[in-house]
C-alpha positions as CSV (number, residue, x, y, z in Angstrom):
1,M,51.3,-71.9,41.1
2,N,52.7,-75.4,40.0
3,E,49.3,-75.8,37.5
4,L,50.4,-72.5,35.8
5,N,53.9,-73.4,35.8
6,A,52.7,-77.0,33.9
7,M,50.4,-74.3,31.4
8,L,53.4,-72.1,30.5
9,R,56.0,-74.9,30.0
10,S,53.1,-77.0,27.4
11,V,52.9,-73.4,25.7
12,V,56.6,-72.6,25.4
13,D,56.9,-76.4,24.2
14,A,54.2,-76.3,21.5
15,L,56.2,-73.8,20.0
16,Q,57.8,-73.9,17.1
17,Q,60.4,-71.9,17.7
18,P,63.5,-73.0,19.5
19,V,63.8,-71.8,23.2
20,F,66.5,-72.5,25.6
21,V,66.5,-71.5,29.5
22,L,70.1,-71.2,30.7
23,T,71.9,-70.4,34.1
24,R,74.1,-67.8,34.8
25,D,77.2,-70.1,33.7
26,L,75.0,-70.9,30.5
27,R,74.5,-74.4,31.2
28,I,71.0,-75.9,29.5
29,I,68.1,-76.5,32.2
30,Y,65.5,-76.5,29.9
31,A,64.5,-76.7,26.0
32,N,61.5,-77.3,24.5
33,R,60.7,-79.5,21.5
34,A,61.9,-77.5,18.8
35,A,65.0,-76.8,20.6
36,R,65.7,-80.2,21.5
37,A,65.1,-80.4,17.4
38,L,67.6,-77.8,16.8
39,T,70.0,-79.6,19.2
40,V,70.4,-82.8,17.1
41,Q,70.5,-80.9,14.0
42,A,73.3,-78.8,14.9
43,T,75.2,-81.7,16.6
44,L,74.2,-84.0,13.7
45,G,77.8,-85.5,12.2
46,S,79.7,-84.9,15.3
47,Q,81.7,-87.3,18.2
48,R,79.3,-85.9,21.0
49,V,77.3,-88.8,22.8
50,G,74.2,-87.8,25.1
51,A,72.1,-84.6,25.6
52,P,74.2,-81.2,25.4
53,E,75.1,-80.1,29.0
54,R,75.6,-76.5,28.4
55,I,75.1,-74.1,25.3
56,A,78.6,-74.8,24.0
57,D,78.0,-78.2,23.0
58,L,75.4,-77.4,20.7
59,H,78.3,-75.4,18.4
60,P,81.1,-73.3,20.3
61,D,80.3,-70.4,17.7
62,L,76.0,-70.7,18.8
63,L,76.1,-67.9,21.5
64,P,78.6,-65.0,20.7
65,P,80.1,-64.0,24.1
66,F,79.2,-60.2,24.0
67,A,76.0,-61.3,23.8
68,I,75.5,-62.3,27.0
69,E,77.7,-59.8,28.4
70,M,75.1,-56.9,26.2
71,A,71.8,-59.2,28.1
72,K,73.2,-57.9,31.3
73,Q,73.8,-54.4,30.6
74,T,70.6,-53.8,28.2
75,G,68.0,-56.7,29.5
76,E,68.0,-58.2,25.9
77,W,70.5,-59.0,23.0
78,N,69.4,-59.8,19.4
79,G,71.6,-61.0,16.3
80,E,72.4,-63.5,13.4
81,V,74.6,-66.4,14.0
82,A,75.6,-68.6,10.6
83,L,77.2,-72.1,11.9
84,P,79.3,-74.7,9.5
85,L,78.3,-78.0,9.7
86,N,80.6,-80.4,8.7
87,G,80.3,-79.7,4.6
88,R,76.7,-79.1,4.7
89,R,74.9,-76.0,4.0
90,P,75.4,-73.5,6.9
91,L,73.3,-73.7,9.5
92,A,71.6,-69.8,10.0
93,L,69.7,-68.4,13.2
94,T,68.2,-65.4,14.6
95,L,69.3,-65.1,18.0
96,Q,67.2,-63.1,21.1
97,V,69.2,-63.5,24.6
98,I,66.9,-62.2,27.3
99,A,68.2,-62.0,30.7
100,L,65.4,-63.2,33.4
101,Q,65.8,-61.3,36.6
102,D,64.6,-62.1,40.4
103,D,62.7,-59.7,43.0
104,S,65.8,-57.7,43.6
105,H,66.7,-57.4,40.0
106,G,69.5,-59.7,40.0
107,V,70.5,-61.6,36.8
108,T,69.2,-65.3,37.4
109,H,69.3,-66.9,34.2
110,F,69.0,-66.7,30.3
111,S,66.4,-67.1,27.8
112,L,67.5,-67.8,24.4
113,A,65.2,-68.2,21.4
114,A,66.5,-69.3,18.0
115,R,64.6,-69.1,14.6
116,D,66.1,-71.1,11.7
117,V,66.7,-68.8,9.0
118,S,68.8,-71.2,6.8
119,F,66.3,-71.3,4.0
120,E,66.0,-67.5,3.9
121,Y,70.4,-67.2,4.3
122,A,70.6,-69.8,1.1
123,R,68.3,-67.5,-0.6
124,K,69.7,-64.9,-0.2
125,S,73.2,-65.9,-1.0
126,E,72.1,-67.3,-3.9
127,L,70.5,-64.4,-5.0
128,Q,73.7,-62.4,-4.5
129,S,75.4,-65.2,-6.5
130,R,73.2,-65.0,-9.4
131,N,73.1,-60.8,-9.4
132,A,77.2,-61.1,-9.3
133,E,76.5,-63.2,-12.3
134,L,73.9,-60.9,-14.0
135,E,76.1,-57.9,-13.4
136,I,79.1,-59.6,-15.0
137,A,76.9,-60.7,-17.6
138,N,75.4,-57.0,-18.6
139,Q,79.2,-55.8,-18.0
140,R,80.1,-58.2,-21.2
141,L,76.8,-57.1,-22.6
142,K,77.7,-53.8,-22.6
143,G,81.0,-54.3,-24.1
144,T,79.4,-56.4,-26.8
145,Q,77.2,-53.3,-27.8
146,E,79.8,-50.9,-27.4
147,Q,82.1,-52.7,-30.0
148,L,78.9,-53.4,-32.3
149,V,78.0,-49.0,-32.1
150,Q,81.9,-48.5,-33.2
151,S,81.9,-51.4,-35.7
152,E,78.4,-49.8,-37.3
153,K,79.9,-46.7,-37.0
154,L,83.5,-47.4,-38.5
155,A,81.5,-49.6,-41.1
156,S,79.6,-46.6,-42.0
157,I,82.3,-44.0,-42.3
158,G,83.9,-47.2,-44.5
159,Q,80.7,-47.0,-46.8
160,L,81.3,-43.2,-47.0
161,A,85.3,-43.4,-47.8
162,A,85.1,-43.2,-51.5
163,G,82.8,-39.5,-51.1
164,V,84.5,-38.3,-48.3
165,A,88.0,-39.0,-50.5
166,H,86.2,-37.2,-53.4
167,E,85.2,-33.9,-51.2
168,I,88.5,-34.0,-49.8
169,N,89.9,-34.3,-53.3
170,N,88.4,-31.2,-54.3
171,P,89.9,-28.5,-52.2
172,I,93.3,-30.2,-52.2
173,G,92.9,-29.9,-56.1
174,Y,92.7,-26.4,-56.7
175,V,95.5,-25.8,-53.4
176,H,97.8,-27.7,-55.6
177,S,97.0,-25.9,-58.9
178,N,97.2,-22.4,-56.7
179,M,100.2,-23.5,-55.1
180,A,102.3,-24.2,-59.1
181,T,100.5,-20.7,-59.9
182,L,102.1,-19.2,-56.6
183,A,105.6,-20.5,-57.1
184,Q,105.1,-18.8,-60.8
185,Y,104.5,-15.6,-59.3
186,S,106.7,-15.8,-56.6
187,E,109.6,-16.6,-59.4
188,N,108.5,-13.2,-61.1
189,L,108.5,-10.9,-58.5
190,L,112.0,-12.4,-57.7
191,S,112.9,-11.4,-60.7
192,L,111.2,-7.8,-60.7
193,I,113.1,-7.6,-56.7
194,K,116.7,-8.2,-58.7
195,A,116.1,-5.9,-61.4
196,Y,115.1,-3.2,-58.8
197,E,118.2,-4.2,-56.6
198,H,120.3,-3.8,-59.7
199,A,118.9,-0.6,-60.6
200,L,119.8,0.9,-57.0
201,Q,123.3,-0.7,-56.9
202,S,123.9,0.8,-60.6
203,G,124.4,4.5,-58.9
204,S,122.0,5.9,-61.6
205,P,118.5,4.0,-60.8
206,A,117.1,6.4,-63.6
207,S,118.4,5.1,-66.4
208,H,117.2,1.6,-65.1
209,A,113.6,3.1,-65.1
210,Q,112.6,2.2,-68.2
211,T,114.1,-1.6,-68.3
212,V,112.6,-2.2,-64.6
213,Q,109.1,-1.2,-66.4
214,Q,109.6,-2.9,-69.5
215,L,110.2,-6.0,-66.8
216,S,107.3,-5.7,-65.0
217,Q,104.9,-5.5,-68.3
218,S,106.6,-8.8,-69.1
219,L,105.7,-10.3,-66.2
220,D,102.4,-9.0,-65.8
221,I,103.2,-7.7,-62.4
222,D,99.9,-5.5,-62.2
223,F,97.6,-9.1,-62.5
224,V,99.5,-11.2,-60.0
225,R,99.1,-8.3,-57.4
226,S,95.5,-8.3,-57.7
227,D,95.1,-12.0,-58.1
228,L,97.7,-13.0,-55.5
229,P,95.3,-12.4,-52.6
230,Q,92.5,-14.1,-53.9
231,L,95.0,-16.7,-54.8
232,I,95.8,-17.2,-51.2
233,E,92.2,-16.9,-49.9
234,E,90.9,-19.7,-52.4
235,S,93.9,-21.9,-50.8
236,R,93.1,-21.1,-47.4
237,E,89.3,-22.0,-48.2
238,G,90.6,-25.5,-49.2
239,V,92.9,-26.4,-46.4
240,E,90.0,-25.1,-43.9
241,R,87.7,-27.7,-46.2
242,V,89.9,-30.4,-45.8
243,R,90.7,-29.5,-41.7
244,K,86.8,-29.6,-41.2
245,I,86.5,-32.7,-42.9
246,V,88.8,-34.7,-41.3
247,Q,87.4,-32.8,-37.8
248,D,84.1,-34.0,-38.4
249,L,86.1,-37.7,-38.9
250,K,87.6,-37.6,-35.9
251,D,84.5,-36.5,-33.7
252,F,82.8,-39.1,-35.6
253,S,85.0,-42.0,-35.4
254,R,85.8,-41.3,-31.1
255,S,84.8,-44.3,-29.4
256,D,82.8,-42.8,-26.1
257,A,83.7,-45.8,-24.0
258,Q,83.3,-43.8,-20.6
259,D,79.7,-42.8,-21.4
260,Q,80.8,-39.0,-20.3
261,F,77.2,-36.8,-21.0
262,V,78.7,-33.6,-22.0
263,K,76.7,-30.0,-23.0
264,S,76.9,-29.7,-26.8
265,D,75.6,-27.7,-29.6
266,I,73.3,-30.2,-32.1
267,H,73.3,-27.9,-34.7
268,R,77.3,-28.5,-34.7
269,G,76.4,-32.1,-34.7
270,L,74.0,-31.7,-37.4
271,D,76.5,-29.8,-39.7
272,S,79.5,-31.6,-39.2
273,T,77.2,-34.7,-40.1
274,L,76.0,-33.1,-43.4
275,N,79.3,-32.7,-43.8
276,I,80.6,-35.8,-44.0
277,I,78.1,-37.3,-45.8
278,W,77.4,-34.6,-48.4
279,N,79.2,-36.0,-50.9
280,D,76.2,-38.9,-50.7
281,L,73.6,-36.2,-51.0
282,K,74.3,-33.4,-52.8
283,Y,74.0,-35.2,-56.5
284,K,70.4,-36.5,-55.0
285,A,69.0,-34.0,-52.9
286,Q,68.4,-30.5,-51.5
287,V,69.1,-30.1,-48.0
288,V,66.9,-27.7,-46.6
289,K,67.9,-26.8,-42.9
290,T,65.3,-25.0,-40.2
291,F,67.0,-24.7,-36.9
292,G,65.3,-23.4,-34.2
293,D,66.5,-21.4,-30.8
294,I,67.5,-24.3,-28.8
295,P,70.0,-24.3,-26.1
296,P,72.7,-27.0,-25.8
297,I,72.0,-31.0,-24.5
298,E,73.3,-33.0,-22.1
299,C,74.3,-35.9,-24.6
300,I,76.8,-37.9,-25.9
301,P,77.6,-36.5,-29.4
302,S,79.6,-39.0,-31.5
303,E,76.9,-41.2,-30.4
304,L,73.7,-38.6,-31.6
305,N,76.0,-37.5,-34.9
306,Q,75.8,-41.5,-35.7
307,V,71.9,-41.6,-35.4
308,F,71.9,-38.5,-37.5
309,M,73.9,-40.2,-40.2
310,N,72.1,-43.1,-40.5
311,I,68.7,-41.5,-41.2
312,L,70.2,-38.7,-43.2
313,L,71.6,-41.6,-45.6
314,N,68.6,-43.6,-45.0
315,A,66.8,-39.9,-46.7
316,G,69.1,-39.8,-49.3
317,Q,69.3,-43.6,-50.4
318,A,65.0,-43.4,-50.5
319,I,64.9,-40.5,-53.4
320,R,65.6,-42.3,-56.6
321,E,66.2,-39.6,-59.0
322,R,66.2,-35.8,-57.3
323,G,64.2,-34.8,-53.9
324,I,64.2,-33.0,-50.8
325,V,65.9,-33.6,-47.4
326,T,64.5,-31.3,-44.7
327,V,66.3,-31.2,-41.0
328,S,64.7,-29.4,-38.6
329,T,64.7,-28.3,-34.9
330,S,62.6,-27.3,-32.2
331,L,62.2,-26.5,-28.3
332,D,59.0,-28.7,-26.9
333,G,59.3,-27.5,-22.9
334,D,62.9,-29.6,-21.4
335,H,62.8,-31.7,-24.6
336,V,64.4,-30.6,-28.0
337,V,63.0,-32.4,-31.3
338,V,65.0,-32.8,-34.0
339,A,63.1,-33.8,-37.7
340,I,64.5,-35.2,-40.3
341,G,62.6,-36.0,-43.5
342,D,62.6,-36.6,-47.1
343,D,60.3,-37.0,-50.0
344,G,61.4,-40.1,-51.3
345,V,59.9,-43.7,-51.9
346,G,58.3,-44.2,-48.5
347,I,57.7,-47.0,-45.8
348,P,54.9,-49.4,-46.9
349,E,52.9,-49.6,-44.0
350,E,53.5,-53.4,-43.0
351,L,57.0,-52.7,-43.0
352,L,57.1,-49.6,-40.4
353,P,56.9,-52.0,-37.3
354,K,59.9,-53.9,-37.9
355,I,61.8,-50.8,-39.1
356,F,64.1,-50.6,-35.5
357,D,64.6,-54.5,-35.5
358,P,68.3,-55.9,-35.6
359,F,69.2,-56.8,-39.1
360,F,65.4,-55.8,-40.8
361,T,66.5,-53.7,-43.6
362,T,65.0,-53.2,-47.0
363,K,67.9,-52.5,-49.5
364,P,69.6,-54.8,-51.6
365,V,71.8,-57.7,-50.4
366,G,74.9,-56.2,-50.0
367,T,74.5,-52.6,-49.4
368,G,72.9,-52.4,-45.7
369,T,73.6,-54.5,-42.2
370,G,70.5,-53.8,-40.9
371,L,71.8,-52.7,-37.9
372,G,72.0,-48.7,-38.3
373,L,68.1,-48.2,-36.7
374,A,68.5,-50.8,-34.6
375,I,71.7,-49.0,-33.2
376,S,70.4,-45.6,-33.8
377,Y,67.0,-46.4,-31.5
378,G,69.3,-47.9,-28.6
379,L,71.1,-44.8,-28.4
380,I,68.5,-42.6,-28.3
381,K,67.2,-44.5,-25.2
382,K,70.4,-44.5,-23.6
383,H,70.0,-40.7,-23.8
384,H,65.9,-40.9,-22.2
385,G,64.7,-40.2,-25.4
386,T,62.2,-41.2,-28.0
387,I,62.5,-41.4,-32.1
388,D,59.0,-42.2,-33.9
389,V,58.5,-42.9,-37.3
390,T,55.9,-41.7,-39.8
391,S,55.9,-42.5,-43.9
392,T,53.7,-42.6,-47.1
393,P,54.7,-44.8,-49.8
394,G,55.1,-42.6,-53.0
395,E,55.2,-39.2,-50.6
396,G,58.4,-39.8,-48.2
397,T,59.1,-40.5,-44.5
398,L,59.9,-38.2,-41.2
399,F,61.7,-39.5,-38.3
400,L,60.8,-37.3,-35.3
401,I,63.4,-37.4,-32.2
402,R,63.1,-36.2,-28.7
403,L,65.9,-36.0,-26.8
404,P,65.5,-34.0,-22.7
405,L,67.7,-31.2,-22.4
406,R,69.3,-33.0,-19.4
407,Q,69.8,-36.5,-18.3
408,P,67.6,-37.9,-15.8
409,G,69.7,-37.4,-11.8
410,S,71.8,-34.7,-13.5
411,N,72.6,-31.6,-11.6
412,K,74.0,-29.8,-14.5
413,A,72.7,-26.3,-14.9
């Protein structure tokens, strides 16, 4: 038996894991070689002299009070502690306390096995710190990207300002002209009404019939009667045209900082975008729309409108004199495909891989930022879609945009 005990003691003493044997009152009666090394490490810098007699002498927080109670009740307790060591890196340990019983099942001693996980603890703490730093940096980057997208959006509107002003000025011009005509018509009608009132109040209306008839003819009331409804309808259409342009501009320039995906009609977005840039296209291109039967999709509408505007403006700029811009939509499984093409000058093959790079542009200096397609690429990726381009110099360019009907992880029907 003594030989066996000696062998077991040699085995435990050779373990790299610190092992203590404690009495019921937590005095240390055995510590293997690794435990003695841990004793030196845990008490380094303290004022205590000599070997520790109790487990609390190593460190007052080494063994939580409830650990012994749990071991008494269930036979075992496992846990983790981090011990501050006089300004040094904390000593992190995983602990296992086992209640040792005699033949009568009474607890006589406790074994305490420890494992130093300080390195893993430090790595975990460092990783958490780095993750926090990365999260902060990511939020700052996200804010910068949103500002860049919004700045490019407003810059695009700025470039279109003259054309938009022209599109608004036309209907405003004829509404203003119609208002002058309407004022004259109102004055003529009021004069005729006054003549009728005078005739009725005279006591002999029939005697004034000829005078009223002559006034009606001189004021050309028959023409006023036929022209007035048309005048009002034309003015109403002009005001509606202005209202539509202003609403499209408002929708386009809105900042979607909350990244709210909503169900939206792609066709409505394409129409409103074409409405905004129409003055830049109508003198150079015929726009041919072929809209398929597609359902609304989950998207951020103003961001997709910006993508459509960037590509449509590029299409118009690629046409030197007069050409065709095509816009088509179709359903392909659980994706919507938007195709925007032109028969302009095309893009050389060696430049195609670069067109989505930030600040790359083939336009003359001062006419482009080189961010339009780069931002468009990022916005389509944000929508979990793809954007591809094919082009033949001298024949034209075609952009294909694929967008999912529903965003990944969405529960919307």
